[in-house]
BASE-171334 format. One record per residue (C-alpha): y, z, x. Coordinates in steps of 0.05 Angstrom, whole numbers, padded with zeros to 5 digits, always signed. Layout:
<vextis>
YZX ...
</vextis>
This chain:
<vextis>
+00273+02157-00425 +00265+02084-00444 +00225+02027-00416 +00222+01983-00355 +00251+01926-00396 +00314+01968-00410 +00324+01985-00336 +00304+01919-00305 +00374+01891-00297 +00399+01955-00265 +00343+01960-00212 +00360+01938-00142 +00330+01872-00120 +00281+01904-00071 +00251+01947-00127 +00246+01888-00174 +00214+01847-00119 +00162+01901-00106 +00145+01905-00180 +00136+01830-00187 +00094+01827-00124 +00050+01883-00151 +00042+01868-00225 -00026+01901-00231 -00001+01968-00205 -00017+02024-00253 +00013+02081-00214 +00081+02071-00182 +00092+02100-00112 +00146+02153-00102 +00195+02105-00070 +00195+02061-00131 +00198+02121-00178 +00257+02148-00139 +00294+02081-00145 +00283+02080-00220 +00303+02154-00227 +00368+02137-00191 +00383+02081-00240 +00368+02120-00303 +00403+02183-00276 +00343+02224-00296 +00270+02239-00284 +00213+02197-00310 +00165+02256-00309 +00126+02237-00247 +00066+02277-00223 +00062+02328-00167 +00058+02271-00117 +00122+02241-00145 +00083+02181-00171 +00085+02154-00242 +00033+02121-00285 +00063+02061-00321 +00055+02053-00396 +00018+01993-00424 +00084+01966-00448 +00116+01971-00379 +00055+01939-00345 +00058+01881-00395 +00132+01871-00382 +00122+01870-00307 +00064+01821-00313 +00108+01775-00356 +00164+01779-00304 +00114+01763-00248 +00088+01704-00288 +00159+01680-00299 +00172+01684-00225 +00111+01642-00210 +00134+01590-00260 +00207+01590-00240 +00200+01603-00165 +00237+01656-00125 +00298+01690-00155 +00283+01757-00186 +00355+01768-00207 +00347+01728-00271 
</vextis>
């Protein structure tokens, strides 16, 4: 289905903000999974609780975005 880096620009600002504010999150809550599923017009393969475990690649990408936000200041739409 792709990676977080591919979808980042299509995610709504509230979802991106949540991800940058929670860069250590390993399992995404269902509200975030739903927002991503809406963007990709598919299903990420979440568990029975509608949560999703992020891949190492996706966690690294989110941590880099969070680090960029700290360096650049607010403005997740970059």
